[in-house]
C-alpha positions in Angstrom: -0.1 0.4 -0.5 3.1 2.6 0.3 3.5 1.9 -3.2 -0.2 3.6 -3.9 0.9 6.7 -1.1 4.0 7.1 -3.3 1.9 7.7 -6.8 -0.3 10.0 -5.5 1.8 13.3 -6.0 2.9 12.1 -9.6 -0.9 11.6 -10.4 -1.8 14.5 -8.9 0.9 16.7 -11.3 -0.3 14.6 -14.1 -3.6 15.9 -13.8 -2.8 19.0 -13.3 -0.6 19.2 -16.1 -3.0 17.3 -18.7 -5.9 20.3 -17.4 -3.1 23.4 -17.8 -2.5 21.9 -21.3 -5.6 21.1 -22.4 -6.7 25.2 -21.2 -4.1 26.4 -23.5 -5.0 24.2 -26.6 -8.2 25.4 -26.4 -7.7 29.1 -25.8 -5.3 28.8 -28.3 -8.3 26.6 -30.7 -10.3 29.9 -30.2 -8.1 32.9 -30.3 -7.4 31.3 -33.8 -11.4 30.5 -34.7 -11.6 34.3 -34.0 -9.1 36.1 -35.8 -10.0 33.9 -38.6 -13.6 35.3 -38.2 -12.0 39.1 -37.9 -10.0 38.6 -41.4 -13.0 37.5 -42.9 -15.0 40.8 -41.9 -12.2 42.7 -42.7 -12.0 40.7 -46.2 -15.5 41.1 -46.3 -15.3 44.7 -45.8 -12.9 45.7 -48.5 -14.9 43.9 -51.1 -17.8 45.8 -50.7 -15.3 49.7 -50.7 -14.1 48.3 -53.7 -17.5 47.1 -55.0 
């Protein structure tokens, strides 16, 4: 049973690492989507001004 107690800190750090990395990936994904929407909107505005 001592081996289980010894693994708990490592498992906790692994779970924390997973949560942080997942949050970073989701934030990056959301930022890229927002940037894409902004670029598309700018392109539509430019097309209206030209045409």
